[in-house]
C-alpha positions in Angstrom: 213.9 4.0 -103.8 210.3 2.9 -103.9 209.5 6.4 -105.8 208.6 6.7 -109.6 211.3 8.5 -111.5 210.7 10.2 -115.0 211.7 6.7 -116.4 208.8 5.3 -115.2 206.4 7.5 -117.1 205.9 8.2 -120.7 207.0 12.1 -121.4 206.7 12.4 -125.1 204.5 15.4 -126.0 203.8 15.9 -122.5 204.2 19.3 -120.6 206.3 18.7 -117.7 206.6 20.8 -114.8 210.0 20.4 -113.2 210.8 22.0 -109.7 214.5 22.8 -109.5 216.8 24.1 -107.1 218.5 27.2 -108.5 219.2 28.9 -105.3 222.6 29.9 -106.4 224.9 32.3 -105.1 225.7 35.6 -107.0 228.1 38.3 -107.0 226.9 42.0 -106.5 226.8 42.3 -110.5 224.3 39.3 -110.1 227.3 37.0 -111.8 226.8 33.4 -110.6 229.6 32.5 -108.5 228.9 28.5 -107.9 226.7 26.8 -110.7 226.6 23.6 -109.0 223.2 23.3 -108.4 222.4 24.4 -112.2 224.7 21.5 -113.4 223.2 18.9 -111.0 219.9 19.4 -112.5 221.0 19.0 -116.2 220.7 15.3 -116.5 216.7 15.2 -115.8 216.5 18.3 -118.3 218.4 16.8 -121.0 216.4 13.4 -120.5 213.3 15.2 -120.8 214.6 17.1 -124.0 215.6 13.8 -125.6 212.4 12.5 -125.0 210.4 14.8 -126.6 208.7 16.7 -123.4 207.8 20.4 -123.4 209.5 21.4 -120.5 208.4 24.3 -117.8 211.0 24.5 -115.0 210.7 26.6 -111.9 212.4 27.4 -108.7 213.4 29.9 -106.2 216.2 32.0 -105.5 216.9 33.9 -102.3 214.3 35.1 -99.8 212.3 37.7 -101.5 209.4 37.1 -99.0 206.5 37.5 -101.6 207.7 40.3 -103.3 209.0 40.8 -106.8 212.7 41.8 -106.4 215.1 42.6 -109.2 217.8 41.3 -107.2 216.1 37.8 -107.0 215.3 37.3 -110.6 215.9 34.1 -112.5 217.5 36.0 -115.2 221.0 35.1 -114.6 219.8 31.1 -114.3 218.2 31.6 -117.7 221.5 32.8 -119.1 223.5 29.9 -117.4 220.9 27.3 -118.2 221.1 28.4 -122.2 224.8 28.2 -122.1 225.0 24.6 -120.5 222.0 23.2 -122.6 223.1 24.9 -126.0 219.6 25.9 -126.9 217.7 29.3 -125.6 215.8 28.9 -122.4 213.2 31.5 -122.5 212.3 33.4 -119.1 208.9 34.0 -118.2 208.3 37.7 -116.7 206.4 36.2 -114.0 205.2 32.9 -112.3 201.5 32.4 -112.9 200.7 35.7 -115.1 199.9 36.6 -118.8 203.9 35.9 -119.7 204.0 32.5 -117.9 200.6 31.4 -119.6 201.7 32.7 -123.1 205.1 31.1 -123.2 203.8 27.8 -121.8 201.0 27.3 -124.3 203.3 27.7 -127.2 205.9 25.5 -126.0 207.1 22.8 -128.3 208.8 19.4 -127.7 212.3 19.7 -126.7 212.2 23.3 -125.8 212.5 25.0 -122.2 210.8 27.9 -120.4 211.9 29.2 -117.1 209.1 30.8 -114.8 210.1 33.4 -112.5 211.1 33.3 -109.3 208.5 31.1 -107.3 208.9 32.8 -104.1 207.9 36.5 -105.6 204.7 35.1 -104.5 203.7 34.7 -100.8 201.2 31.8 -101.6 204.4 30.0 -102.5 205.6 29.4 -99.1 202.1 29.3 -97.6 201.4 26.2 -100.2 198.3 28.1 -101.2 196.3 25.5 -102.9 194.8 28.0 -105.8 198.4 29.1 -106.5 199.4 25.4 -106.6 196.5 24.6 -108.8 197.4 27.5 -111.3 201.0 26.6 -111.4 199.7 23.0 -112.1 197.5 24.0 -114.8 200.7 24.7 -117.0 201.6 21.0 -117.2 200.6 17.5 -117.5 203.0 16.0 -115.3 205.0 17.1 -112.3 209.0 16.3 -111.4 210.5 17.1 -108.4 214.2 17.5 -108.5 214.7 20.0 -105.9 216.2 17.9 -102.9 217.3 21.2 -101.2 214.0 22.2 -100.8 212.3 18.8 -100.3 211.9 19.3 -96.3 209.2 22.2 -97.2 205.7 21.7 -97.9 205.5 24.8 -100.3 203.0 25.1 -103.3 206.1 24.2 -106.2 207.4 21.4 -104.3 204.4 19.6 -102.6 201.4 21.4 -103.4 201.4 20.9 -107.3 201.1 17.0 -106.8 197.6 17.4 -105.9 196.9 18.6 -109.2 199.4 16.4 -111.3 200.8 12.8 -111.2 204.2 13.5 -109.7 207.5 11.6 -109.9 211.2 12.2 -109.0 214.2 13.8 -111.2 217.3 12.0 -111.5 218.9 14.4 -108.6 216.2 13.4 -105.7 216.7 9.9 -107.2 220.5 10.0 -106.3 220.1 11.6 -103.1 217.6 9.0 -102.0 219.7 6.1 -103.3 223.1 7.1 -101.6 221.7 8.3 -98.4 219.1 6.1 -98.1 221.1 3.0 -98.4 224.1 4.4 -96.4 221.3 4.4 -93.5 219.3 1.6 -94.1 221.9 -0.8 -95.2 225.5 0.4 -94.7 228.8 -1.4 -95.4 230.4 -1.5 -92.2 232.1 0.0 -90.2 229.8 2.9 -90.6 231.1 6.2 -89.1 229.4 9.6 -88.9 231.2 13.1 -88.6 229.0 15.6 -87.2 230.2 19.2 -86.9 228.7 22.6 -86.8 227.9 25.1 -84.0 225.5 23.7 -81.9 224.3 20.4 -80.3 220.8 21.8 -80.6 220.8 21.8 -84.2 221.6 18.2 -84.6 220.1 16.7 -81.6 217.4 14.5 -83.5 220.4 13.7 -86.0 222.6 12.5 -83.3 219.6 10.5 -81.7 218.7 9.1 -85.0 222.4 8.2 -86.0 223.2 6.4 -82.6 221.0 3.9 -83.7 222.9 3.1 -86.7 226.6 4.0 -86.7 229.3 2.1 -85.3 231.2 5.2 -84.5 230.1 8.9 -83.9 232.6 11.4 -84.4 232.2 14.9 -82.8 233.8 18.1 -84.2 233.0 22.0 -84.7 231.3 24.4 -81.7 229.3 21.6 -80.4 232.0 19.8 -78.7 232.4 22.5 -76.1 228.7 21.8 -74.9 230.2 18.1 -74.4 233.3 19.4 -72.6 231.2 21.6 -70.6 229.0 18.7 -69.6 232.1 16.7 -68.4 232.8 19.3 -66.0 235.8 21.2 -67.9 236.2 24.9 -68.4 235.7 25.9 -72.2 236.8 29.9 -71.8 234.8 32.0 -74.2 233.8 28.9 -76.7 230.5 28.4 -77.8 228.6 26.3 -75.2 224.9 25.9 -75.0 224.6 25.9 -71.2 220.9 24.5 -71.2 221.9 21.6 -73.3 224.3 19.9 -70.9 222.1 17.5 -69.6 221.4 16.4 -73.2 224.9 16.2 -74.1 225.4 13.9 -71.0 222.5 11.8 -72.2 223.9 11.7 -75.7 227.4 10.0 -73.8 225.2 7.6 -72.1 223.1 6.6 -75.2 226.1 6.0 -77.2 227.8 3.6 -74.3 224.7 1.7 -73.9 224.6 1.4 -77.6 227.9 0.3 -78.1 228.7 2.9 -80.3 232.2 4.4 -80.0 231.5 8.7 -79.5 234.6 10.3 -80.2 235.3 13.7 -78.8 238.2 16.0 -79.4 241.1 15.5 -77.3 242.9 18.8 -78.2 241.6 22.3 -79.6 243.0 25.4 -81.4 241.9 28.2 -79.3 242.1 32.0 -80.7 242.0 35.1 -78.4 239.5 36.7 -80.4 237.1 36.1 -83.5 239.2 37.1 -86.1 241.4 35.5 -89.0 244.6 36.8 -87.7 244.1 36.4 -84.2 246.6 34.8 -81.7 246.3 30.9 -81.3 247.6 28.1 -79.7 246.7 24.3 -79.3 245.5 23.1 -76.1 244.4 19.9 -74.3 240.7 19.6 -74.3 240.6 20.0 -70.3 242.8 23.1 -70.3 241.1 25.3 -72.2 242.3 29.0 -71.0 239.9 31.6 -69.6 239.2 34.4 -72.4 240.2 31.9 -75.3 237.7 30.6 -77.8 237.9 27.2 -79.4 237.9 27.5 -83.3 239.2 23.9 -84.5 240.2 20.5 -83.8 243.6 20.1 -82.5 246.8 17.9 -84.2 246.4 15.0 -81.7 242.5 14.8 -82.5 243.0 15.2 -86.3 245.5 12.0 -86.2 242.8 9.9 -84.3 239.8 11.0 -86.4 242.2 10.1 -89.4 242.8 6.5 -87.8 239.1 5.8 -87.2 238.1 6.9 -90.6 241.0 4.8 -92.8 239.1 1.8 -91.4 235.8 2.7 -92.4 233.6 1.4 -95.1 230.8 3.9 -95.0 231.1 7.3 -94.1 228.6 10.4 -93.8 229.9 13.5 -92.9 227.7 16.7 -91.9 229.1 20.2 -90.7 232.9 21.4 -90.8 234.9 20.5 -87.8 236.3 24.0 -87.1 235.7 27.9 -88.4 237.0 26.9 -91.8 236.1 30.5 -93.3 239.5 31.6 -91.4 242.5 29.9 -92.9 244.4 29.2 -89.6 241.3 27.4 -88.3 240.5 25.2 -91.4 243.1 22.6 -90.5 240.9 20.0 -89.1 237.9 20.6 -92.0 240.6 20.4 -94.6 242.5 17.3 -93.3 239.6 15.4 -92.8 238.2 16.0 -96.3 241.7 15.1 -97.6 242.0 12.0 -95.4 238.0 11.0 -96.9 239.3 11.8 -100.4 241.6 8.8 -99.9 239.8 6.4 -98.0 238.1 3.0 -99.9 234.8 3.9 -98.6 231.3 5.1 -99.5 232.0 8.7 -98.5 228.9 10.9 -98.5 229.1 14.9 -97.6 225.7 16.2 -96.2 225.5 19.3 -98.1 225.6 23.1 -96.8 229.1 24.2 -95.2 230.6 20.9 -95.6 230.3 20.8 -99.1 231.2 24.3 -99.2 234.5 23.1 -97.5 234.9 20.1 -100.0 234.5 22.6 -103.1 237.1 25.1 -101.5 239.5 22.2 -100.9 239.2 21.2 -104.4 238.3 17.7 -103.6 234.5 17.5 -104.7 235.3 14.7 -107.6 236.9 12.5 -104.8 233.7 11.9 -102.8 231.0 9.3 -103.6 228.0 11.8 -103.1 228.0 15.4 -102.0 224.3 16.4 -101.3 223.0 19.4 -102.5 220.4 20.1 -99.6 221.6 21.2 -96.3 218.3 21.3 -94.2 216.7 18.2 -96.2 219.8 16.4 -95.9 219.8 16.6 -92.0 215.8 15.9 -91.7 216.5 12.9 -94.0 219.4 11.8 -91.6 217.0 12.4 -89.0 214.5 10.0 -90.2 211.9 12.5 -91.1 209.5 12.5 -94.0 210.3 15.3 -96.4 206.9 16.8 -98.2 208.6 17.0 -101.3 209.5 13.6 -101.6 206.1 11.9 -99.8 203.8 13.5 -102.4 205.5 11.6 -105.1 204.0 8.3 -106.6 205.5 4.9 -105.5 206.6 2.5 -107.8 
């Protein structure tokens, strides 16, 4: 990674504004149900504490759309951070108001202040220069450690870098090292697994990966658009009829590039979208009318596992079935278990695939699980991410 990190600058006695991704899920009582994103921000925060910085954290939570809404307050995050760090993390009552000014001006070395939800201001998502300037005025240095929002040009992810020297935290460094190396310099065979509902969501990623991988495995709802393009009936399965030509083009491109494009050979279909629906496994060429495909079948699982056992680098983005319903989580869980045991660099590209791995209790078995859904996708696509581009080069 050619971007400067917190290690490359002197932070002692400096006020450091750190953009974290504390967008964590909560239950109806405001209890955090998954603290992974908070935990992954700790190495950067602890490093700054140990090196005498005055730490000012900021983040968004949910989509308050520019309004102050109690249910989107970062108070539960401040509480969890205090517990994790073993010191009181003071929460400002606002973002750039009196409370924030007071807490940031009186902060001492090694102390941590958390500003309130930056998205309580519409100017945040508008990347308003005045708002960014006020936010930047609290600090001497900006550290971006929120990979999950690095694909957004917002005031707290990119705008503040116009007013402060900007470097990356350890989380972004780790993301770029793992994903960057996998794409630029993979150990081969390099296999990518793409799932999810729609081909349209992943066009850029498929296109980009066909330039780099040896094998591309397709699962999830998008497989049915490929089947339809091949002239087969897909019943009530998700299918993008306006993307059939594109699916054909992608199959032709894979062939021309010498990339092995693998599609399911059988599929588990259900009568309706319900966790207890009647289901059966059929060949991909024989999906009956009125039935809907929800998972890959047993033959496909075997075939995909054989391919994955030979891999040396694997990138996985998107579950291969409706993993939220137990009877249709078999494919996703089987691939997760298989990957947990292969001797390869295994990278999970955030979002639902990360949730599926977490649900299967296999998180510690992978080389890297990305914290950014949309950001990982855009990175895999080869797009430039505003929250990374604004950081100083080494």
